[in-house]
C-alpha positions in Angstrom: 0.0 0.0 0.0 1.3 3.4 -0.9 0.4 6.5 0.8 -0.1 9.5 -1.4 2.8 11.9 -1.5 1.8 15.3 0.0 3.8 18.2 -1.3 4.3 21.3 0.7 1.9 23.1 -1.7 -1.0 21.0 -0.5 -0.3 21.5 3.2 -0.5 24.7 5.3 2.8 26.5 5.3 2.8 26.9 9.1 4.2 24.0 11.1 1.9 24.9 13.9 -1.2 24.7 11.6 -0.1 21.3 10.3 0.5 20.0 13.8 -2.9 21.2 15.0 -4.7 19.7 11.9 -2.8 16.4 12.4 -3.7 16.2 16.1 -7.3 17.1 15.4 -7.5 14.3 12.8 -6.0 11.8 15.3 -8.4 12.8 18.1 -11.4 12.7 15.6 -10.2 9.2 14.5 -10.1 8.0 18.1 -13.7 9.1 18.5 -14.6 7.3 15.3 -17.5 5.5 16.8 -19.4 8.8 16.9 -21.4 10.0 13.9 -19.5 12.2 11.3 -16.1 11.3 12.7 -14.5 8.1 11.5 -11.5 5.8 12.0 -10.4 7.0 8.5 -9.1 10.1 10.2 -6.3 8.3 12.0 -4.1 7.5 8.9 -4.8 10.9 7.5 -3.7 12.5 10.8 -0.5 10.4 10.7 0.3 11.4 7.2 -0.2 15.1 8.1 2.0 14.8 11.2 4.7 12.8 9.3 5.6 15.9 7.3 7.2 17.5 10.4 7.9 14.7 12.9 10.5 12.0 12.1 9.2 9.5 14.7 5.7 9.7 13.3 7.2 9.2 9.8 9.0 6.1 10.9 5.8 4.7 12.5 3.8 5.4 9.4 6.4 3.7 7.2 6.5 0.6 9.5 2.7 0.5 9.4 2.8 0.6 5.6 5.3 -2.2 5.4 3.3 -4.3 7.8 0.1 -3.6 5.9 1.9 -4.6 2.6 3.2 -7.8 4.1 -0.2 -8.7 5.5 -2.0 -8.0 2.2 0.6 -10.1 0.3 0.1 -12.9 2.6 -3.7 -12.8 2.4 -4.0 -12.0 -1.3 -1.0 -13.8 -2.6 2.1 -12.3 -4.0 0.4 -11.2 -7.3 -2.4 -9.3 -5.3 -5.4 -10.8 -7.2 -6.5 -13.2 -4.5 -5.0 -16.4 -6.0 -1.8 -18.2 -5.3 -1.8 -19.8 -8.8 1.4 -18.6 -10.5 1.1 -20.8 -13.6 0.6 -19.3 -17.0 -2.7 -19.9 -18.7 -1.9 -21.5 -22.0 
């Protein structure tokens, strides 16, 4: 799984604004059981925070690697849900 690349043009220029937005997204994701808020906000908050904080960036990368390994294990190495690697003649 690849996370989208966020350029500085798409993010607020202020580090404080990015930090506040990232923290609000994380808090909203934790409260994802409530209406309007959702668990989808957690990865988005991590992406926003990973622009400025190296430890969050490392955590996000480790999570992406783990997600990729799990999806390869579940869906097979070719990603289509089968483990059949033979060519169809």
